[in-house]
Every structure is written in structure tokens, then in C-alpha cells.
N, CA, C and O atoms as a Tripos MOL2 file, in Angstrom:
@<TRIPOS>MOLECULE
protein
  260   259    65     0     0
PROTEIN
NO_CHARGES

@<TRIPOS>ATOM
      1 N         137.3960   70.7560  153.8480 N.3       1 MET1
      2 CA        138.2530   71.5310  152.9950 C.3       1 MET1
      3 C         139.6980   71.2010  153.3660 C.2       1 MET1
      4 O         140.0060   70.9490  154.5310 O.2       1 MET1
      5 N         140.5640   71.2040  152.3860 N.am      2 ARG2
      6 CA        141.9720   70.8860  152.6070 C.3       2 ARG2
      7 C         142.7880   72.1770  152.6340 C.2       2 ARG2
      8 O         142.7560   72.9770  151.6990 O.2       2 ARG2
      9 N         143.5320   72.3560  153.7510 N.am      3 ILE3
     10 CA        144.4050   73.5110  153.9110 C.3       3 ILE3
     11 C         145.7370   73.0360  154.4700 C.2       3 ILE3
     12 O         145.8840   71.8770  154.8570 O.2       3 ILE3
     13 N         146.6900   73.9330  154.5090 N.am      4 SER4
     14 CA        147.9920   73.6540  155.0960 C.3       4 SER4
     15 C         148.1030   74.4090  156.4120 C.2       4 SER4
     16 O         147.8190   75.6050  156.4760 O.2       4 SER4
     17 N         148.5170   73.7070  157.4600 N.am      5 VAL5
     18 CA        148.7340   74.3370  158.7650 C.3       5 VAL5
     19 C         150.1660   74.0320  159.1760 C.2       5 VAL5
     20 O         150.5410   72.8740  159.3610 O.2       5 VAL5
     21 N         150.9510   75.0750  159.3140 N.am      6 ASN6
     22 CA        152.3700   74.9260  159.6670 C.3       6 ASN6
     23 C         153.0720   73.9360  158.7420 C.2       6 ASN6
     24 O         153.9090   73.1470  159.1800 O.2       6 ASN6
     25 N         152.7230   73.9870  157.4650 N.am      7 GLY7
     26 CA        153.3790   73.1630  156.4630 C.3       7 GLY7
     27 C         152.8310   71.7560  156.3070 C.2       7 GLY7
     28 O         153.3220   70.9970  155.4710 O.2       7 GLY7
     29 N         151.8210   71.3890  157.0930 N.am      8 GLN8
     30 CA        151.2240   70.0590  156.9960 C.3       8 GLN8
     31 C         149.8060   70.1680  156.4550 C.2       8 GLN8
     32 O         149.0700   71.0920  156.8000 O.2       8 GLN8
     33 N         149.4310   69.2180  155.6050 N.am      9 ALA9
     34 CA        148.0810   69.2060  155.0310 C.3       9 ALA9
     35 C         147.0740   68.7090  156.0620 C.2       9 ALA9
     36 O         147.3220   67.7360  156.7740 O.2       9 ALA9
     37 N         145.9330   69.3950  156.1300 N.am     10 PHE10
     38 CA        144.8420   69.0210  157.0320 C.3      10 PHE10
     39 C         143.5260   69.0880  156.2800 C.2      10 PHE10
     40 O         143.3350   69.9430  155.4140 O.2      10 PHE10
     41 N         142.6370   68.1970  156.6100 N.am     11 GLU11
     42 CA        141.2480   68.2430  156.1490 C.3      11 GLU11
     43 C         140.4490   68.7940  157.3230 C.2      11 GLU11
     44 O         140.3910   68.1680  158.3810 O.2      11 GLU11
     45 N         139.8350   69.9560  157.1470 N.am     12 VAL12
     46 CA        139.1420   70.6200  158.2520 C.3      12 VAL12
     47 C         137.7240   71.0130  157.8470 C.2      12 VAL12
     48 O         137.4000   71.1140  156.6630 O.2      12 VAL12
     49 N         136.8950   71.2310  158.8560 N.am     13 SER13
     50 CA        135.5320   71.7000  158.5950 C.3      13 SER13
     51 C         135.3800   73.1830  158.9170 C.2      13 SER13
     52 O         134.3660   73.7920  158.5730 O.2      13 SER13
     53 N         136.3860   73.7690  159.5770 N.am     14 ALA14
     54 CA        136.3390   75.1870  159.9700 C.3      14 ALA14
     55 C         136.2500   76.0890  158.7420 C.2      14 ALA14
     56 O         136.8390   75.8040  157.6990 O.2      14 ALA14
     57 N         135.5060   77.1770  158.8860 N.am     15 THR15
     58 CA        135.3530   78.1350  157.7840 C.3      15 THR15
     59 C         136.0390   79.4680  158.0680 C.2      15 THR15
     60 O         136.1750   80.3020  157.1740 O.2      15 THR15
     61 N         136.4740   79.6680  159.3200 N.am     16 THR16
     62 CA        137.2190   80.8810  159.6770 C.3      16 THR16
     63 C         138.4550   80.4760  160.4710 C.2      16 THR16
     64 O         138.5460   79.3550  160.9710 O.2      16 THR16
     65 N         139.3860   81.3870  160.5780 N.am     17 LEU17
     66 CA        140.5990   81.1230  161.3360 C.3      17 LEU17
     67 C         140.2740   80.8580  162.8000 C.2      17 LEU17
     68 O         140.8790   79.9860  163.4240 O.2      17 LEU17
     69 N         139.3340   81.5970  163.3450 N.am     18 GLU18
     70 CA        138.9270   81.3930  164.7400 C.3      18 GLU18
     71 C         138.3870   79.9730  164.9530 C.2      18 GLU18
     72 O         138.7530   79.3100  165.9240 O.2      18 GLU18
     73 N         137.5300   79.5140  164.0610 N.am     19 LEU19
     74 CA        136.9840   78.1580  164.1710 C.3      19 LEU19
     75 C         138.0620   77.0970  163.9550 C.2      19 LEU19
     76 O         138.0030   76.0220  164.5520 O.2      19 LEU19
     77 N         139.0370   77.3910  163.1120 N.am     20 LEU20
     78 CA        140.1390   76.4510  162.8970 C.3      20 LEU20
     79 C         140.9390   76.2700  164.1810 C.2      20 LEU20
     80 O         141.2910   75.1480  164.5440 O.2      20 LEU20
     81 N         141.2260   77.3690  164.8640 N.am     21 LEU21
     82 CA        141.9710   77.2670  166.1230 C.3      21 LEU21
     83 C         141.2110   76.4190  167.1340 C.2      21 LEU21
     84 O         141.8170   75.6280  167.8560 O.2      21 LEU21
     85 N         139.9010   76.5750  167.1930 N.am     22 GLU22
     86 CA        139.0900   75.7370  168.0790 C.3      22 GLU22
     87 C         139.1680   74.2770  167.6520 C.2      22 GLU22
     88 O         139.3580   73.3910  168.4850 O.2      22 GLU22
     89 N         139.0240   74.0300  166.3630 N.am     23 GLU23
     90 CA        139.0410   72.6620  165.8370 C.3      23 GLU23
     91 C         140.3660   71.9500  166.1260 C.2      23 GLU23
     92 O         140.3870   70.7480  166.3910 O.2      23 GLU23
     93 N         141.4650   72.6980  166.0750 N.am     24 LEU24
     94 CA        142.7910   72.1000  166.2720 C.3      24 LEU24
     95 C         143.2680   72.1450  167.7220 C.2      24 LEU24
     96 O         144.3790   71.7080  168.0200 O.2      24 LEU24
     97 N         142.4330   72.6730  168.6290 N.am     25 GLY25
     98 CA        142.7740   72.6710  170.0450 C.3      25 GLY25
     99 C         143.5940   73.8630  170.5150 C.2      25 GLY25
    100 O         144.2190   73.7970  171.5740 O.2      25 GLY25
    101 N         143.6050   74.9430  169.7570 N.am     26 TYR26
    102 CA        144.3490   76.1500  170.1180 C.3      26 TYR26
    103 C         143.4510   77.2710  170.6520 C.2      26 TYR26
    104 O         143.9150   78.4000  170.8080 O.2      26 TYR26
    105 N         142.2020   76.9880  170.9300 N.am     27 ALA27
    106 CA        141.2370   78.0360  171.2940 C.3      27 ALA27
    107 C         141.6850   78.8660  172.4930 C.2      27 ALA27
    108 O         141.4790   80.0790  172.5090 O.2      27 ALA27
    109 N         142.2820   78.2470  173.4790 N.am     28 THR28
    110 CA        142.6760   78.9850  174.6860 C.3      28 THR28
    111 C         144.1630   79.3070  174.7130 C.2      28 THR28
    112 O         144.6340   79.9550  175.6480 O.2      28 THR28
    113 N         144.9040   78.8730  173.7180 N.am     29 ALA29
    114 CA        146.3530   79.0920  173.6780 C.3      29 ALA29
    115 C         146.6820   80.5210  173.2460 C.2      29 ALA29
    116 O         145.9480   81.1400  172.4750 O.2      29 ALA29
    117 N         147.7870   81.0190  173.7540 N.am     30 THR30
    118 CA        148.3380   82.2670  173.2520 C.3      30 THR30
    119 C         149.0700   81.9250  171.9690 C.2      30 THR30
    120 O         150.0120   81.1330  171.9750 O.2      30 THR30
    121 N         148.6400   82.5170  170.8780 N.am     31 ALA31
    122 CA        149.2280   82.1670  169.5900 C.3      31 ALA31
    123 C         149.2000   83.3540  168.6390 C.2      31 ALA31
    124 O         148.3020   84.1940  168.6900 O.2      31 ALA31
    125 N         150.1950   83.4000  167.7800 N.am     32 ALA32
    126 CA        150.2070   84.3380  166.6660 C.3      32 ALA32
    127 C         149.7460   83.5540  165.4400 C.2      32 ALA32
    128 O         150.0730   82.3770  165.2890 O.2      32 ALA32
    129 N         148.9890   84.2090  164.5730 N.am     33 THR33
    130 CA        148.4680   83.5120  163.3970 C.3      33 THR33
    131 C         148.7060   84.3080  162.1240 C.2      33 THR33
    132 O         148.7410   85.5380  162.1230 O.2      33 THR33
    133 N         148.8690   83.5600  161.0410 N.am     34 ALA34
    134 CA        148.9960   84.1660  159.7200 C.3      34 ALA34
    135 C         148.1840   83.3320  158.7450 C.2      34 ALA34
    136 O         148.1340   82.1070  158.8460 O.2      34 ALA34
    137 N         147.5560   84.0050  157.8080 N.am     35 LEU35
    138 CA        146.7820   83.3550  156.7590 C.3      35 LEU35
    139 C         147.3700   83.7930  155.4290 C.2      35 LEU35
    140 O         147.3460   84.9740  155.0810 O.2      35 LEU35
    141 N         147.8980   82.8270  154.6920 N.am     36 ASN36
    142 CA        148.5630   83.1200  153.4150 C.3      36 ASN36
    143 C         149.6170   84.2130  153.5680 C.2      36 ASN36
    144 O         149.6800   85.1590  152.7830 O.2      36 ASN36
    145 N         150.4420   84.0540  154.5990 N.am     37 GLN37
    146 CA        151.5840   84.9110  154.9020 C.3      37 GLN37
    147 C         151.2060   86.3220  155.3580 C.2      37 GLN37
    148 O         152.0560   87.2130  155.3670 O.2      37 GLN37
    149 N         149.9460   86.5340  155.7360 N.am     38 GLN38
    150 CA        149.4980   87.8210  156.2570 C.3      38 GLN38
    151 C         149.0980   87.6450  157.7240 C.2      38 GLN38
    152 O         148.2280   86.8350  158.0430 O.2      38 GLN38
    153 N         149.7380   88.4070  158.6080 N.am     39 PHE39
    154 CA        149.4260   88.3440  160.0360 C.3      39 PHE39
    155 C         147.9500   88.6390  160.2590 C.2      39 PHE39
    156 O         147.3920   89.5590  159.6610 O.2      39 PHE39
    157 N         147.3150   87.8400  161.1370 N.am     40 VAL40
    158 CA        145.9070   88.0600  161.4890 C.3      40 VAL40
    159 C         145.8350   88.2820  163.0020 C.2      40 VAL40
    160 O         146.1890   87.4000  163.7840 O.2      40 VAL40
    161 N         145.3760   89.4660  163.4030 N.am     41 ARG41
    162 CA        145.2390   89.7930  164.8240 C.3      41 ARG41
    163 C         144.1170   88.9660  165.4530 C.2      41 ARG41
    164 O         143.1630   88.5770  164.7790 O.2      41 ARG41
    165 N         144.2480   88.7090  166.7380 N.am     42 ARG42
    166 CA        143.2460   87.9190  167.4720 C.3      42 ARG42
    167 C         141.8180   88.4240  167.2350 C.2      42 ARG42
    168 O         140.9360   87.6080  166.9660 O.2      42 ARG42
    169 N         141.5510   89.7460  167.3260 N.am     43 PRO43
    170 CA        140.1670   90.2090  167.1260 C.3      43 PRO43
    171 C         139.6400   89.9880  165.7070 C.2      43 PRO43
    172 O         138.4290   90.0120  165.4850 O.2      43 PRO43
    173 N         140.5300   89.7760  164.7610 N.am     44 ASP44
    174 CA        140.1220   89.6240  163.3640 C.3      44 ASP44
    175 C         139.9810   88.1740  162.9100 C.2      44 ASP44
    176 O         139.5900   87.9290  161.7690 O.2      44 ASP44
    177 N         140.2840   87.2270  163.7590 N.am     45 ARG45
    178 CA        140.2690   85.8160  163.3560 C.3      45 ARG45
    179 C         138.8870   85.3100  162.9700 C.2      45 ARG45
    180 O         138.7710   84.4330  162.1140 O.2      45 ARG45
    181 N         137.8490   85.8390  163.5780 N.am     46 GLY46
    182 CA        136.4920   85.4240  163.2400 C.3      46 GLY46
    183 C         136.0570   85.8940  161.8650 C.2      46 GLY46
    184 O         135.1300   85.3360  161.2790 O.2      46 GLY46
    185 N         136.7220   86.9170  161.3470 N.am     47 GLU47
    186 CA        136.4130   87.4710  160.0300 C.3      47 GLU47
    187 C         137.3290   86.9220  158.9310 C.2      47 GLU47
    188 O         137.0880   87.1450  157.7450 O.2      47 GLU47
    189 N         138.3810   86.2020  159.3350 N.am     48 ALA48
    190 CA        139.3500   85.6670  158.3750 C.3      48 ALA48
    191 C         138.8190   84.3530  157.7980 C.2      48 ALA48
    192 O         138.9620   83.2950  158.4110 O.2      48 ALA48
    193 N         138.2150   84.4310  156.6340 N.am     49 VAL49
    194 CA        137.5680   83.2770  155.9980 C.3      49 VAL49
    195 C         138.6100   82.3670  155.3660 C.2      49 VAL49
    196 O         139.5220   82.8240  154.6760 O.2      49 VAL49
    197 N         138.4590   81.0630  155.6160 N.am     50 LEU50
    198 CA        139.3500   80.0600  155.0310 C.3      50 LEU50
    199 C         138.7830   79.5620  153.7090 C.2      50 LEU50
    200 O         137.5720   79.4270  153.5350 O.2      50 LEU50
    201 N         139.7010   79.2950  152.7860 N.am     51 ARG51
    202 CA        139.3270   78.7470  151.4830 C.3      51 ARG51
    203 C         140.2230   77.5610  151.1660 C.2      51 ARG51
    204 O         141.3340   77.4570  151.6860 O.2      51 ARG51
    205 N         139.7470   76.6840  150.3260 N.am     52 GLU52
    206 CA        140.5070   75.5200  149.8840 C.3      52 GLU52
    207 C         141.9110   75.9400  149.4590 C.2      52 GLU52
    208 O         142.0810   76.8780  148.6800 O.2      52 GLU52
    209 N         142.9190   75.2310  149.9840 N.am     53 GLY53
    210 CA        144.2980   75.4820  149.5950 C.3      53 GLY53
    211 C         145.0150   76.5720  150.3770 C.2      53 GLY53
    212 O         146.1920   76.8310  150.1280 O.2      53 GLY53
    213 N         144.3240   77.2220  151.3270 N.am     54 ASP54
    214 CA        144.9660   78.2710  152.1160 C.3      54 ASP54
    215 C         146.1150   77.7050  152.9430 C.2      54 ASP54
    216 O         146.1490   76.5160  153.2590 O.2      54 ASP54
    217 N         147.0570   78.5870  153.2860 N.am     55 ALA55
    218 CA        148.1780   78.2340  154.1560 C.3      55 ALA55
    219 C         148.0540   79.0290  155.4460 C.2      55 ALA55
    220 O         148.0050   80.2580  155.4290 O.2      55 ALA55
    221 N         148.0060   78.3190  156.5560 N.am     56 VAL56
    222 CA        147.8740   78.9360  157.8760 C.3      56 VAL56
    223 C         149.1270   78.6270  158.6870 C.2      56 VAL56
    224 O         149.6370   77.5070  158.6680 O.2      56 VAL56
    225 N         149.6120   79.6380  159.3950 N.am     57 GLU57
    226 CA        150.7150   79.4440  160.3280 C.3      57 GLU57
    227 C         150.2040   79.7740  161.7310 C.2      57 GLU57
    228 O         149.5640   80.8030  161.9460 O.2      57 GLU57
    229 N         150.4930   78.8950  162.6680 N.am     58 ILE58
    230 CA        150.1300   79.0980  164.0720 C.3      58 ILE58
    231 C         151.4180   78.9770  164.8880 C.2      58 ILE58
    232 O         152.0760   77.9370  164.8690 O.2      58 ILE58
    233 N         151.7680   80.0340  165.5950 N.am     59 VAL59
    234 CA        153.0030   80.0520  166.3770 C.3      59 VAL59
    235 C         152.6570   80.2990  167.8340 C.2      59 VAL59
    236 O         151.9870   81.2770  168.1670 O.2      59 VAL59
    237 N         153.1200   79.4030  168.7000 N.am     60 THR60
    238 CA        152.8830   79.5510  170.1340 C.3      60 THR60
    239 C         154.2250   79.6880  170.8420 C.2      60 THR60
    240 O         155.2130   79.0980  170.4050 O.2      60 THR60
    241 N         154.2790   80.4680  171.9430 N.am     61 PRO61
    242 CA        155.5210   80.6150  172.6810 C.3      61 PRO61
    243 C         155.8760   79.3090  173.3980 C.2      61 PRO61
    244 O         155.0040   78.5650  173.8470 O.2      61 PRO61
    245 N         157.1750   79.0590  173.4880 N.am     62 ARG62
    246 CA        157.6500   77.8670  174.1870 C.3      62 ARG62
    247 C         158.8060   78.2700  175.0940 C.2      62 ARG62
    248 O         159.5710   79.1810  174.7800 O.2      62 ARG62
    249 N         158.9180   77.5850  176.2090 N.am     63 GLN63
    250 CA        160.0510   77.8080  177.1010 C.3      63 GLN63
    251 C         161.1130   76.7790  176.7830 C.2      63 GLN63
    252 O         160.8300   75.6950  176.2720 O.2      63 GLN63
    253 N         162.3040   77.1330  177.0880 N.am     64 GLY64
    254 CA        163.3910   76.1980  176.8500 C.3      64 GLY64
    255 C         164.7020   76.9340  176.6760 C.2      64 GLY64
    256 O         164.7740   78.1590  176.7760 O.2      64 GLY64
    257 N         165.7060   76.1740  176.4210 N.am     65 GLY65
    258 CA        167.0010   76.8310  176.2890 C.3      65 GLY65
    259 C         167.8720   76.1570  175.3050 C.2      65 GLY65
    260 O         169.0010   76.5930  175.0800 O.2      65 GLY65
@<TRIPOS>BOND
     1     1     2 1
     2     2     3 1
     3     3     4 2
     4     3     5 am
     5     5     6 1
     6     6     7 1
     7     7     8 2
     8     7     9 am
     9     9    10 1
    10    10    11 1
    11    11    12 2
    12    11    13 am
    13    13    14 1
    14    14    15 1
    15    15    16 2
    16    15    17 am
    17    17    18 1
    18    18    19 1
    19    19    20 2
    20    19    21 am
    21    21    22 1
    22    22    23 1
    23    23    24 2
    24    23    25 am
    25    25    26 1
    26    26    27 1
    27    27    28 2
    28    27    29 am
    29    29    30 1
    30    30    31 1
    31    31    32 2
    32    31    33 am
    33    33    34 1
    34    34    35 1
    35    35    36 2
    36    35    37 am
    37    37    38 1
    38    38    39 1
    39    39    40 2
    40    39    41 am
    41    41    42 1
    42    42    43 1
    43    43    44 2
    44    43    45 am
    45    45    46 1
    46    46    47 1
    47    47    48 2
    48    47    49 am
    49    49    50 1
    50    50    51 1
    51    51    52 2
    52    51    53 am
    53    53    54 1
    54    54    55 1
    55    55    56 2
    56    55    57 am
    57    57    58 1
    58    58    59 1
    59    59    60 2
    60    59    61 am
    61    61    62 1
    62    62    63 1
    63    63    64 2
    64    63    65 am
    65    65    66 1
    66    66    67 1
    67    67    68 2
    68    67    69 am
    69    69    70 1
    70    70    71 1
    71    71    72 2
    72    71    73 am
    73    73    74 1
    74    74    75 1
    75    75    76 2
    76    75    77 am
    77    77    78 1
    78    78    79 1
    79    79    80 2
    80    79    81 am
    81    81    82 1
    82    82    83 1
    83    83    84 2
    84    83    85 am
    85    85    86 1
    86    86    87 1
    87    87    88 2
    88    87    89 am
    89    89    90 1
    90    90    91 1
    91    91    92 2
    92    91    93 am
    93    93    94 1
    94    94    95 1
    95    95    96 2
    96    95    97 am
    97    97    98 1
    98    98    99 1
    99    99   100 2
   100    99   101 am
   101   101   102 1
   102   102   103 1
   103   103   104 2
   104   103   105 am
   105   105   106 1
   106   106   107 1
   107   107   108 2
   108   107   109 am
   109   109   110 1
   110   110   111 1
   111   111   112 2
   112   111   113 am
   113   113   114 1
   114   114   115 1
   115   115   116 2
   116   115   117 am
   117   117   118 1
   118   118   119 1
   119   119   120 2
   120   119   121 am
   121   121   122 1
   122   122   123 1
   123   123   124 2
   124   123   125 am
   125   125   126 1
   126   126   127 1
   127   127   128 2
   128   127   129 am
   129   129   130 1
   130   130   131 1
   131   131   132 2
   132   131   133 am
   133   133   134 1
   134   134   135 1
   135   135   136 2
   136   135   137 am
   137   137   138 1
   138   138   139 1
   139   139   140 2
   140   139   141 am
   141   141   142 1
   142   142   143 1
   143   143   144 2
   144   143   145 am
   145   145   146 1
   146   146   147 1
   147   147   148 2
   148   147   149 am
   149   149   150 1
   150   150   151 1
   151   151   152 2
   152   151   153 am
   153   153   154 1
   154   154   155 1
   155   155   156 2
   156   155   157 am
   157   157   158 1
   158   158   159 1
   159   159   160 2
   160   159   161 am
   161   161   162 1
   162   162   163 1
   163   163   164 2
   164   163   165 am
   165   165   166 1
   166   166   167 1
   167   167   168 2
   168   167   169 am
   169   169   170 1
   170   170   171 1
   171   171   172 2
   172   171   173 am
   173   173   174 1
   174   174   175 1
   175   175   176 2
   176   175   177 am
   177   177   178 1
   178   178   179 1
   179   179   180 2
   180   179   181 am
   181   181   182 1
   182   182   183 1
   183   183   184 2
   184   183   185 am
   185   185   186 1
   186   186   187 1
   187   187   188 2
   188   187   189 am
   189   189   190 1
   190   190   191 1
   191   191   192 2
   192   191   193 am
   193   193   194 1
   194   194   195 1
   195   195   196 2
   196   195   197 am
   197   197   198 1
   198   198   199 1
   199   199   200 2
   200   199   201 am
   201   201   202 1
   202   202   203 1
   203   203   204 2
   204   203   205 am
   205   205   206 1
   206   206   207 1
   207   207   208 2
   208   207   209 am
   209   209   210 1
   210   210   211 1
   211   211   212 2
   212   211   213 am
   213   213   214 1
   214   214   215 1
   215   215   216 2
   216   215   217 am
   217   217   218 1
   218   218   219 1
   219   219   220 2
   220   219   221 am
   221   221   222 1
   222   222   223 1
   223   223   224 2
   224   223   225 am
   225   225   226 1
   226   226   227 1
   227   227   228 2
   228   227   229 am
   229   229   230 1
   230   230   231 1
   231   231   232 2
   232   231   233 am
   233   233   234 1
   234   234   235 1
   235   235   236 2
   236   235   237 am
   237   237   238 1
   238   238   239 1
   239   239   240 2
   240   239   241 am
   241   241   242 1
   242   242   243 1
   243   243   244 2
   244   243   245 am
   245   245   246 1
   246   246   247 1
   247   247   248 2
   248   247   249 am
   249   249   250 1
   250   250   251 1
   251   251   252 2
   252   251   253 am
   253   253   254 1
   254   254   255 1
   255   255   256 2
   256   255   257 am
   257   257   258 1
   258   258   259 1
   259   259   260 2
@<TRIPOS>SUBSTRUCTURE
     1 MET1         2 RESIDUE 1 A MET
     2 ARG2         6 RESIDUE 1 A ARG
     3 ILE3        10 RESIDUE 1 A ILE
     4 SER4        14 RESIDUE 1 A SER
     5 VAL5        18 RESIDUE 1 A VAL
     6 ASN6        22 RESIDUE 1 A ASN
     7 GLY7        26 RESIDUE 1 A GLY
     8 GLN8        30 RESIDUE 1 A GLN
     9 ALA9        34 RESIDUE 1 A ALA
    10 PHE10       38 RESIDUE 1 A PHE
    11 GLU11       42 RESIDUE 1 A GLU
    12 VAL12       46 RESIDUE 1 A VAL
    13 SER13       50 RESIDUE 1 A SER
    14 ALA14       54 RESIDUE 1 A ALA
    15 THR15       58 RESIDUE 1 A THR
    16 THR16       62 RESIDUE 1 A THR
    17 LEU17       66 RESIDUE 1 A LEU
    18 GLU18       70 RESIDUE 1 A GLU
    19 LEU19       74 RESIDUE 1 A LEU
    20 LEU20       78 RESIDUE 1 A LEU
    21 LEU21       82 RESIDUE 1 A LEU
    22 GLU22       86 RESIDUE 1 A GLU
    23 GLU23       90 RESIDUE 1 A GLU
    24 LEU24       94 RESIDUE 1 A LEU
    25 GLY25       98 RESIDUE 1 A GLY
    26 TYR26      102 RESIDUE 1 A TYR
    27 ALA27      106 RESIDUE 1 A ALA
    28 THR28      110 RESIDUE 1 A THR
    29 ALA29      114 RESIDUE 1 A ALA
    30 THR30      118 RESIDUE 1 A THR
    31 ALA31      122 RESIDUE 1 A ALA
    32 ALA32      126 RESIDUE 1 A ALA
    33 THR33      130 RESIDUE 1 A THR
    34 ALA34      134 RESIDUE 1 A ALA
    35 LEU35      138 RESIDUE 1 A LEU
    36 ASN36      142 RESIDUE 1 A ASN
    37 GLN37      146 RESIDUE 1 A GLN
    38 GLN38      150 RESIDUE 1 A GLN
    39 PHE39      154 RESIDUE 1 A PHE
    40 VAL40      158 RESIDUE 1 A VAL
    41 ARG41      162 RESIDUE 1 A ARG
    42 ARG42      166 RESIDUE 1 A ARG
    43 PRO43      170 RESIDUE 1 A PRO
    44 ASP44      174 RESIDUE 1 A ASP
    45 ARG45      178 RESIDUE 1 A ARG
    46 GLY46      182 RESIDUE 1 A GLY
    47 GLU47      186 RESIDUE 1 A GLU
    48 ALA48      190 RESIDUE 1 A ALA
    49 VAL49      194 RESIDUE 1 A VAL
    50 LEU50      198 RESIDUE 1 A LEU
    51 ARG51      202 RESIDUE 1 A ARG
    52 GLU52      206 RESIDUE 1 A GLU
    53 GLY53      210 RESIDUE 1 A GLY
    54 ASP54      214 RESIDUE 1 A ASP
    55 ALA55      218 RESIDUE 1 A ALA
    56 VAL56      222 RESIDUE 1 A VAL
    57 GLU57      226 RESIDUE 1 A GLU
    58 ILE58      230 RESIDUE 1 A ILE
    59 VAL59      234 RESIDUE 1 A VAL
    60 THR60      238 RESIDUE 1 A THR
    61 PRO61      242 RESIDUE 1 A PRO
    62 ARG62      246 RESIDUE 1 A ARG
    63 GLN63      250 RESIDUE 1 A GLN
    64 GLY64      254 RESIDUE 1 A GLY
    65 GLY65      258 RESIDUE 1 A GLY
């Protein structure tokens, strides 16, 4: 299925937000997520079903100055 992640197009096999994070290597990362501009809490990611054309945002904290 084709979705957008942080503004970039991806072809993914994941069917939920939780599985998408695993597929993209964010499974153990501290991250905030949104699906179609709606915040998704960590406990709810397994229930957040992905559909063709969805837009996902993944934000991780970074150090720097």
C-alpha cells in the first residue's frame, strides 16, 4: 500500500500504525505519531488502521543546538 510518511511516499506492507513503526525501524524509538493530522497515542497505535493514501507523521526528539 502507498502512504506518505513525513511528506515522503512509501510503499509499505504494514496495516496498522504500530506495524508501520516496526517496518520503518521506529519500534523501540520514543516518537510522537499522527495519522491524517490526528495525534495517535502509543497504546492506540495497534488499533490505528492504515489505508491507501494515508498521511503519517513520526516525530522523534533530537539533541542539538
